C-alpha positions as CSV (number, residue, x, y, z in Angstrom):
1,M,-12.0,-56.0,159.6
2,R,-9.3,-54.9,157.3
3,I,-8.3,-58.7,156.9
4,S,-11.7,-59.5,155.5
5,R,-11.8,-56.7,152.9
6,A,-8.5,-57.5,151.5
7,P,-10.0,-60.8,149.9
8,R,-12.9,-59.1,148.6
9,T,-10.6,-56.7,146.8
10,T,-8.5,-59.2,145.1
11,T,-11.4,-61.5,143.9
12,A,-12.7,-58.0,142.4
13,L,-9.7,-57.3,140.8
14,A,-9.3,-60.7,139.5
15,L,-13.0,-60.8,137.8
16,A,-12.5,-57.7,136.1
17,L,-9.2,-58.7,134.7
18,A,-10.7,-61.9,133.5
19,L,-13.6,-60.1,132.0
20,T,-11.4,-57.8,130.1
21,L,-9.2,-60.7,128.7
22,S,-12.6,-62.5,127.5
23,A,-13.7,-59.1,125.8
24,C,-10.2,-59.0,123.8
25,G,-10.7,-62.5,122.8
26,G,-14.3,-61.7,121.7
27,T,-12.9,-58.9,119.4
28,G,-10.7,-60.8,117.7
29,G,-12.9,-63.6,116.9
30,A,-15.3,-60.7,115.2
31,T,-12.2,-59.4,113.1
32,D,-11.7,-63.0,111.9
33,G,-15.1,-63.5,111.0
34,I,-15.1,-60.4,108.8
35,E,-12.2,-61.1,106.9
36,A,-13.5,-64.8,106.3
37,T,-16.8,-63.2,104.7
38,A,-14.8,-60.6,102.5
39,A,-12.4,-63.2,100.9
40,P,-15.4,-64.9,99.2
41,T,-16.7,-61.7,98.0
42,D,-13.9,-60.8,95.9
43,D,-13.9,-64.2,94.5
44,S,-17.5,-63.6,93.6
45,S,-17.0,-60.5,91.8
46,G,-14.1,-62.0,89.9
47,T,-16.3,-65.0,88.7
48,G,-18.9,-62.4,87.7
49,G,-16.5,-60.4,85.8
50,D,-14.9,-63.4,83.9
51,D,-18.5,-64.5,82.9
52,N,-19.6,-61.1,81.4
53,A,-16.3,-60.7,79.5
54,A,-17.1,-64.3,77.9
55,G,-20.6,-63.1,76.9
56,G,-19.0,-60.0,75.4
57,T,-16.5,-62.1,73.3
58,D,-19.5,-64.5,71.8
59,T,-21.6,-61.6,70.9
60,G,-18.9,-59.7,69.1
61,D,-17.8,-63.1,67.2
62,T,-21.7,-63.3,66.2
63,D,-21.7,-59.8,65.2
64,G,-18.5,-60.1,62.9
65,Q,-20.3,-63.4,61.1
66,G,-23.3,-61.2,60.5
67,T,-21.4,-58.3,59.1
68,Q,-19.2,-60.7,56.9
69,G,-22.5,-62.4,55.9
70,A,-24.1,-59.2,54.6
71,D,-20.8,-58.2,52.6
72,A,-20.7,-61.3,50.8
73,G,-22.1,-60.1,47.7
74,D,-20.8,-61.8,44.3
75,D,-21.4,-58.8,41.6
76,V,-19.7,-60.9,38.4
77,T,-19.6,-57.7,36.3
78,A,-18.1,-55.5,38.7
79,A,-15.3,-58.1,39.3
80,S,-14.6,-58.0,35.6
81,L,-14.5,-54.3,35.6
82,A,-12.3,-54.3,38.5
83,A,-9.9,-56.9,36.5
84,I,-9.9,-54.7,33.5
85,E,-9.0,-51.6,35.5
86,V,-6.0,-53.9,37.4
87,A,-4.7,-55.1,33.9
88,Q,-4.6,-51.8,32.6
89,R,-2.8,-50.1,35.6
90,E,-0.4,-53.1,35.5
91,T,0.7,-52.6,31.7
92,G,-0.5,-49.1,30.7
93,G,-2.4,-50.7,27.7
94,T,-5.7,-50.7,26.5
95,A,-7.7,-53.8,27.1
96,Y,-9.8,-55.2,23.9
97,E,-10.7,-58.8,25.5
98,I,-11.8,-60.4,28.4
99,D,-12.4,-64.0,29.6
100,G,-13.8,-65.4,32.7
101,D,-13.1,-68.4,34.9
102,D,-15.4,-70.2,37.1
103,D,-12.8,-69.6,39.7
104,G,-13.3,-66.1,39.8
105,T,-10.1,-65.5,37.5
106,W,-10.0,-63.3,34.7
107,E,-7.7,-63.0,31.4
108,V,-7.4,-59.3,30.0
109,D,-5.9,-59.0,26.9
110,L,-4.4,-55.1,26.1
111,R,-2.7,-53.5,23.3
112,V,0.5,-52.2,24.8
113,D,2.5,-50.4,22.0
114,E,2.8,-52.8,19.1
115,R,2.0,-56.1,21.3
116,S,-0.6,-58.1,22.7
117,V,-0.5,-58.7,26.5
118,T,-2.5,-60.9,28.5
119,V,-2.8,-60.1,32.4
120,E,-4.3,-62.8,34.6
121,V,-6.2,-61.3,37.6
122,D,-7.5,-63.6,40.4
123,A,-10.5,-63.4,42.4
124,D,-8.8,-61.3,44.8
125,G,-7.7,-58.6,42.3
126,A,-4.0,-59.6,42.1
127,V,-2.0,-60.1,39.1
128,T,-1.0,-63.7,38.9
129,R,0.5,-64.0,35.3
130,V,1.6,-61.7,32.5
131,E,2.3,-62.8,28.8
132,E,3.5,-60.8,25.9
133,D,2.4,-62.0,22.1
134,D,2.3,-60.5,18.6
135,L,-0.7,-58.3,17.7
136,D,-1.5,-58.3,14.1
137,A,-2.3,-54.9,11.8
138,E,-6.0,-55.6,11.7
139,D,-6.5,-55.9,15.5
140,R,-4.1,-52.7,15.9
141,A,-6.3,-50.8,13.5
142,A,-9.6,-52.0,15.5
143,V,-8.5,-51.2,18.9
144,D,-7.3,-47.6,17.2
145,A,-10.9,-47.0,15.5
146,A,-12.8,-48.0,18.8
147,Q,-14.3,-44.8,20.4
148,V,-16.1,-46.9,23.1
149,S,-14.1,-48.9,25.6
150,L,-14.1,-52.5,26.5
151,E,-15.7,-51.6,30.0
152,E,-18.4,-49.2,28.3
153,A,-19.4,-51.9,26.1
154,I,-19.6,-54.4,28.9
155,T,-21.8,-52.0,30.9
156,T,-24.3,-51.3,28.0
157,A,-24.7,-55.0,27.0
158,V,-25.5,-56.1,30.8
159,D,-27.9,-52.9,31.1
160,E,-29.6,-54.2,27.9
161,V,-30.3,-57.8,28.7
162,G,-29.5,-58.4,32.6
163,G,-27.5,-61.3,33.8
164,T,-23.6,-61.1,34.1
165,L,-20.6,-61.0,31.8
166,D,-19.2,-64.1,30.5
167,D,-16.7,-62.6,28.1
168,A,-16.4,-59.8,25.7
169,T,-14.1,-59.1,22.4
170,L,-13.3,-56.5,19.7
171,E,-14.5,-57.8,16.5
172,E,-12.2,-56.0,13.6
173,E,-13.9,-57.3,10.8
174,G,-16.0,-54.6,9.0
175,D,-16.9,-51.6,11.4
176,P,-15.3,-52.3,14.7
177,S,-17.7,-53.8,17.2
178,W,-17.7,-55.4,20.8
179,E,-19.1,-58.7,20.9
180,V,-20.2,-59.1,24.8
181,S,-21.4,-62.5,25.9
182,V,-24.0,-62.2,28.9
183,D,-24.9,-65.2,31.1
184,L,-28.6,-64.9,32.2
185,G,-28.0,-67.4,34.8
186,S,-31.3,-69.4,34.2
187,G,-29.8,-72.5,32.9
188,P,-27.0,-74.1,31.1
189,G,-26.1,-72.2,27.8
190,D,-28.7,-69.6,28.2
191,D,-25.9,-66.7,27.2
192,V,-27.0,-64.0,24.9
193,D,-24.5,-62.3,22.5
194,V,-24.8,-58.7,22.8
195,R,-23.2,-56.6,19.8
196,V,-22.3,-53.0,20.7
197,D,-21.1,-50.5,18.1
198,A,-17.5,-49.8,19.2
199,V,-17.7,-46.1,17.6
200,T,-21.2,-45.0,18.6
201,G,-22.1,-47.4,21.6
202,E,-25.5,-48.6,20.1
203,V,-26.8,-51.9,20.5
204,L,-26.7,-53.4,17.1
205,S,-28.0,-56.9,18.0
206,T,-29.0,-59.5,20.6
207,D,-28.5,-63.1,19.7
208,D,-29.5,-66.2,22.1
């Protein structure tokens, strides 16, 4: 009887050991499966983040272009007044004439002491040229007599007839007055000359 039981005990132990080893192998396989699944999940999240980032960049660019378009106003008269301010700040003089160019450049003539100084201001508001010349006695007297500034005369003329400034100058003959040429923009040669009293600021005449 003892001899017959021994084989049964050995067989049972061997079977139990086989089951244990099999179970360990199964656990390892399951772990490998989880790790394999986790890797694609991380990659997928990364791809989604890149797509979102690209979308954000595109939206930002579009918004920027829209803002620039909204800010792209071209007020010629305002630009001329800014050019006068720049020229006067550059020289410390008094502006008595301004002439505009098609590229947005302005030439401003100023009295500085006993001299005439021409300042060129580009479309970005930068001084690009400064030249000096003589100023005759009649021009000096007209500048001294004027109580209304060049900027005020321009504003008065544009308010009177509309349009945008072309050029303006101080006339020294007789009582000083500002001759302001305004472009109505309705066709070639459609300028109006507005004469503004340099002492009272009244509009004296408008000539087509």
